[in-house]
N, C-alpha and C positions, 0 to 999 in steps of 0.2 A: 164173503170178502169178495171186493170187486173187483180185486188183483189178485187170484187164486196162487198161491206157491205150491209148487209142487213139494209134496212132504208134509201141509198142512192138515192138520185135522181139527174137528167137531165132533167131542160126543161127550156124553154123559158118560160119567161112574156115578152109578147107583144113584143121591142127589146130588152128585155134583158134576155140573157144565166143564167139560177138560179144553181147554184151545193148545191145540199143540204144533210149531211151527220152528221154523229155521232160528236159530240163537244169531245167525246175522242178519236174518227179517226182524227181529225182536224195536233196532230203535227206529227202524222205520212205521214199525207200528206207533210207539212211544210217540209221536210226531205228526199224526196223521187222529191223533188220542187228541192232541192239542189243543188249549183253547181258541173256540174263534178272535183273532182280532178284531172285527165286527164292533163293534159297540149297540147292534141289540142285546132286549134283553134274555137272558137265559136262565131256566131251572135249575137250580143251586142244587136242586136229587143230580140231574145229567152232568153238574158241573164237579159234585162229590165222586160223583160211576167214574169219569176220566180219568181223576187224580190219582184216586187210590186205585186202577188199572195201571195208569202207568208208572206209579211209584215201584208198586211190585212188580211191573219188567224191568226197573229201573235195578233195586237189589236183585233181581234172578243173574241177570245179565250182565252186574257188576262184580267186579276181583274181590273175591273174599280174604278180611286182611289174619294175615294167624299172626296166632294172641300163643305166645313160648314163655316156658319157664325160664331164669336166667340161669346162668351155665351154675354163677357163681352166688353164693349169700350176701351182702353185706349187711356190717351190722353201720346204725344210725347213732 
């Protein structure tokens, strides 16, 4: 990265490339990966990569909803 962050790393684990960074910097990476506001022609393939990585980061940093069973059964 152009702006290296303390605690960040990129390494290979088998056939997977693993990017590790502090959670508080994840939103900054999502913003950096956002689509360019200019009207120049872009590759659909690179747009798909940016979108997929941005969504994956968003899912990883968002709070997870808690699913709980109801305390009492209700009769319908």
